[in-house]
C-alpha positions as CSV (number, residue, x, y, z in Angstrom):
1,M,-153.2,137.7,-50.1
2,K,-154.4,134.6,-52.3
3,R,-155.1,135.0,-55.6
4,R,-158.5,133.0,-57.3
5,Y,-159.0,132.8,-60.9
6,V,-162.7,133.3,-61.7
7,V,-164.0,133.0,-65.0
8,D,-166.3,135.6,-66.5
9,E,-169.6,134.7,-67.0
10,K,-170.0,136.6,-70.1
11,V,-166.6,134.4,-71.6
12,R,-168.4,131.5,-70.1
13,A,-170.9,131.8,-72.2
14,A,-169.6,133.1,-75.5
15,H,-167.2,129.8,-75.7
16,A,-170.8,127.7,-74.6
17,R,-172.7,129.7,-77.3
18,N,-169.7,129.3,-80.1
19,F,-169.7,125.4,-79.5
20,L,-173.6,125.2,-79.8
21,D,-173.4,127.1,-83.2
22,C,-170.5,124.8,-84.7
23,V,-172.3,122.0,-83.6
24,K,-175.4,123.4,-85.9
25,S,-172.7,124.6,-88.6
26,R,-170.4,122.4,-89.0
27,Q,-167.8,124.7,-88.5
28,Q,-164.5,124.9,-86.7
29,P,-165.5,126.2,-83.0
30,V,-162.7,128.9,-82.0
31,E,-161.5,126.9,-79.7
32,N,-160.7,123.5,-81.8
33,L,-161.2,119.7,-79.7
34,E,-157.6,119.1,-79.9
35,V,-156.2,121.7,-78.0
36,G,-159.0,121.4,-75.6
37,H,-157.9,117.5,-75.3
38,H,-154.0,118.8,-74.4
39,V,-154.9,121.6,-72.0
40,T,-157.0,118.9,-70.2
41,A,-155.1,116.1,-69.7
42,V,-152.8,118.4,-68.1
43,S,-154.9,119.2,-65.5
44,Q,-155.9,115.6,-65.4
45,L,-152.6,114.4,-64.9
46,G,-151.8,116.4,-62.3
47,N,-154.3,114.7,-60.3
48,V,-152.8,111.2,-61.9
49,A,-149.5,112.7,-59.8
50,L,-151.0,113.8,-56.6
51,R,-152.7,110.5,-56.4
52,S,-150.4,108.1,-57.8
53,K,-148.2,109.8,-55.2
54,S,-145.5,109.5,-57.8
55,R,-143.3,111.5,-60.7
56,I,-145.0,110.8,-63.5
57,E,-143.3,110.9,-67.3
58,W,-145.9,111.6,-70.0
59,D,-145.6,109.6,-73.3
60,A,-147.6,111.9,-75.4
61,A,-147.8,109.5,-78.8
62,A,-149.0,106.9,-76.7
63,E,-150.9,108.4,-74.3
64,R,-149.7,106.5,-71.2
65,V,-147.7,106.8,-68.3
66,A,-144.4,105.8,-69.2
67,G,-143.2,102.7,-67.3
68,N,-145.7,103.2,-64.1
69,D,-148.8,100.8,-64.6
70,A,-150.5,102.1,-60.6
71,A,-150.8,105.8,-63.1
72,N,-151.8,104.4,-66.0
73,A,-154.5,102.7,-63.8
74,L,-155.6,106.0,-62.7
75,L,-156.5,107.1,-66.4
76,F,-159.4,105.5,-67.0
77,R,-162.5,104.3,-65.4
78,S,-164.6,101.6,-65.3
79,Y,-167.7,101.3,-66.3
80,R,-170.9,99.4,-65.3
81,A,-172.8,96.7,-67.9
82,P,-173.8,97.0,-70.6
83,W,-171.4,100.4,-70.8
84,K,-168.4,100.7,-72.3
85,L,-165.9,102.9,-74.4
86,A,-165.6,101.2,-77.9
């Protein structure tokens, strides 16, 4: 039997509400931005490894894949003019 992970709608709504409340109040959310960044990076790096068909070694300090230009190219997207990432 294959298991599926399903997010409880109440949990998702509470997470969104906490974020919006913190935008207004300037307080720290339950889950801070740095933790969210690291959690997201892990899943994105899995996608990069699959798409580059290679084993990757992550340099956390530089936030780059060590010695793999093809994998590093998958970390960013090209933006249409006039948009750019500052």
